[in-house]
Wavefront OBJ file of the C-alpha trace (Angstrom):
o trace
v -93.156 25.671 116.489
v -96.232 27.534 118.234
v -98.670 24.470 118.343
v -101.590 27.043 117.464
v -103.433 25.758 114.400
v -105.382 28.960 113.897
v -106.304 30.961 110.793
v -102.957 33.022 111.753
v -100.525 30.176 111.716
v -102.221 29.094 108.479
v -101.731 32.434 107.063
v -98.053 32.231 107.910
v -97.329 29.147 106.313
v -98.964 30.586 103.442
v -96.918 33.531 103.459
v -93.880 31.679 103.908
v -94.364 29.321 101.032
v -95.110 32.383 98.629
v -92.063 33.952 99.795
v -89.394 31.421 99.826
v -90.908 30.379 96.234
v -90.678 34.151 94.661
v -87.400 35.056 96.436
v -85.437 31.727 97.407
v -83.861 31.082 100.565
v -81.290 33.724 100.495
v -83.106 36.695 99.220
v -86.331 35.732 101.420
v -87.328 38.312 104.266
v -88.486 37.368 107.606
v -90.019 41.049 107.934
v -91.798 40.691 104.609
v -93.228 37.568 105.821
v -94.449 39.497 109.052
v -95.719 42.319 107.112
v -97.569 40.119 104.796
v -99.381 38.320 107.516
v -99.872 41.715 109.535
v -97.857 40.603 112.715
v -94.265 41.863 113.993
v -91.320 39.880 113.108
v -90.890 39.269 116.919
v -94.526 37.489 116.668
v -93.409 35.679 113.849
v -90.186 34.320 115.768
v -92.872 33.034 118.150
v -94.082 30.613 115.702
v -90.708 29.671 114.012
v -87.131 30.311 115.148
v -85.636 31.945 111.863
v -85.645 31.194 108.118
v -83.981 27.868 108.227
v -86.977 26.429 110.687
v -89.608 28.148 108.280
v -87.971 26.619 105.181
v -87.340 22.947 106.885
v -91.124 23.118 107.944
v -91.982 23.583 104.219
v -90.065 20.894 102.542
v -90.334 18.418 105.619
v -93.253 16.293 104.335
v -91.281 16.088 100.852
v -87.919 14.753 102.341
v -89.995 12.029 104.640
v -91.827 10.770 101.431
v -88.914 11.012 99.565
v -87.053 8.834 102.059
v -89.673 6.167 102.399
v -89.803 5.686 98.599
v -86.015 5.069 98.888
v -86.419 2.621 101.222
v -88.857 0.975 99.434
v -87.225 0.967 96.263
v -83.769 -0.857 98.176
v -85.996 -2.992 99.887
v -87.394 -4.412 96.405
v -83.597 -5.494 95.404
v -83.136 -7.680 98.624
v -85.133 -10.824 96.748
v -84.722 -12.062 93.156
v -82.995 -10.125 90.599
v -85.599 -11.095 87.938
v -88.192 -9.581 90.099
v -87.212 -6.263 90.358
v -86.199 -4.020 87.168
v -86.318 -0.102 87.248
v -86.107 -0.151 83.703
v -89.994 -1.213 83.202
v -92.297 1.478 81.924
v -94.804 0.895 84.299
v -92.278 2.811 87.129
v -92.687 5.963 85.299
v -96.184 6.976 86.106
v -95.722 6.350 89.768
v -92.875 8.062 89.659
v -94.497 11.534 87.910
v -97.480 11.049 90.695
v -95.076 11.158 93.271
v -93.195 14.107 92.022
v -96.476 16.252 91.591
v -97.919 14.938 95.181
v -95.020 16.640 96.604
v -94.452 19.282 93.909
v -94.001 22.714 95.924
v -91.672 20.868 98.090
v -89.362 19.766 95.063
v -89.915 23.056 93.814
v -88.535 24.794 97.183
v -85.757 22.303 97.518
v -84.358 22.349 93.691
v -85.080 25.957 92.762
v -85.148 27.970 95.746
v -82.932 26.080 98.456
v -79.334 28.100 98.061
v -78.086 29.319 101.275
v -80.011 26.940 103.238
v -79.036 23.714 104.951
v -80.772 22.212 101.753
v -78.720 24.029 98.942
v -77.236 20.478 98.359
v -80.587 18.564 97.689
v -79.802 17.406 94.367
v -75.977 16.499 94.702
v -77.305 14.632 98.108
v -79.886 12.684 95.860
v -77.392 11.848 93.044
v -75.139 10.268 95.956
v -77.923 8.146 97.038
v -78.848 7.323 93.400
v -75.566 6.142 92.847
v -75.595 3.845 95.736
v -78.610 2.399 94.789
v -77.552 1.415 91.533
v -74.233 -0.017 92.692
v -76.433 -1.879 94.988
v -78.664 -3.212 92.158
v -75.652 -3.819 90.007
v -74.295 -6.063 92.923
v -77.671 -7.959 92.941
v -77.496 -8.458 89.175
v -73.752 -9.776 89.252
v -74.722 -12.223 91.798
v -77.489 -13.775 89.825
v -74.798 -14.219 87.253
v -75.651 -11.181 85.030
v -72.459 -9.692 83.107
v -72.898 -6.272 84.861
v -70.164 -3.553 83.212
v -67.215 -2.672 85.530
v -67.527 1.181 85.989
v -65.456 3.419 87.651
v -66.778 5.953 90.633
v -66.939 8.574 88.118
v -68.856 6.987 85.640
v -71.417 5.691 88.383
v -71.868 9.189 89.454
v -72.240 10.521 86.000
v -75.154 7.979 85.083
v -77.104 8.993 88.471
v -76.417 12.872 87.660
v -77.584 12.688 83.954
v -80.580 10.576 85.194
v -81.589 12.805 88.138
v -81.144 16.472 86.627
v -83.357 15.155 83.214
v -85.858 14.080 85.707
v -86.326 17.036 87.896
v -86.188 19.309 84.574
v -90.102 18.778 85.134
v -89.827 20.961 88.369
v -87.153 23.243 86.768
v -89.316 24.155 83.632
v -92.674 23.912 85.031
v -94.282 21.007 82.976
v -97.510 20.370 83.455
v -98.201 16.478 84.584
v -99.451 15.605 80.964
v -96.136 16.801 79.850
v -94.405 15.313 82.476
v -95.421 11.908 81.516
v -94.141 12.525 77.901
v -91.030 13.807 79.838
v -90.496 10.493 81.322
v -91.267 8.569 77.970
v -88.471 10.398 76.424
v -86.069 9.901 79.083
v -86.573 6.178 78.972
v -86.251 6.163 75.195
v -82.893 8.294 75.392
v -81.097 6.790 78.494
v -82.489 3.110 79.217
v -81.129 0.984 76.423
v -77.404 2.523 77.174
v -78.382 1.710 81.185
v -79.699 -1.741 80.227
v -76.445 -2.541 78.645
v -74.121 -1.449 80.982
v -76.239 -3.436 83.662
v -76.107 -6.594 81.312
v -79.570 -6.705 80.245
v -79.143 -6.198 76.778
l 1 2 3 4 5 6 7 8 9 10 11 12 13 14 15 16 17 18 19 20 21 22 23 24 25 26 27 28 29 30 31 32 33 34 35 36 37 38 39 40 41 42 43 44 45 46 47 48 49 50 51 52 53 54 55 56 57 58 59 60 61 62 63 64 65 66 67 68 69 70 71 72 73 74 75 76 77 78 79 80 81 82 83 84 85 86 87 88 89 90 91 92 93 94 95 96 97 98 99 100 101 102 103 104 105 106 107 108 109 110 111 112 113 114 115 116 117 118 119 120 121 122 123 124 125 126 127 128 129 130 131 132 133 134 135 136 137 138 139 140 141 142 143 144 145 146 147 148 149 150 151 152 153 154 155 156 157 158 159 160 161 162 163 164 165 166 167 168 169 170 171 172 173 174 175 176 177 178 179 180 181 182 183 184 185 186 187 188 189 190 191 192 193 194 195 196 197 198 199 200 201
């Protein structure tokens, strides 16, 4: 990307964001973005190489923040099993806050990325969540907790249902206040079963 931080660059970014949020990656038009900015398509390509680079720029911060959050979560599981529990109520509020801090990035990744290299974002996240859950189960088992043995498909199902339910917040454009209630409902609905499977109930 061109290093210019002028008003033109800011307008390009705003128009890119509007275009992808409105049309999605596949139907987004470089020509339409350029027209809204008031420059030629050739001029736009001086800032970004193409749609893929534009979309990647818009979701970069969200992906980096998510990677850091996952690393922190994984790091918490390296110690005493009793000191870490993803089932505690206080984990919900920070998760909602995180989602809303990066709301547009998640909206782009979940609802507008089909046809781009990020089109498998949710499935990739489910795979990552599955590995994290397995890691947590191993940690508990090593501490003597009677964790239930699950098949790979069962692990996948657990993660899929949870991730999909959480991101209904984004798909249905919930207000932040409604998102807190949504997460409390997920906790009420899913966590008792999860705790039983993990040998914690």
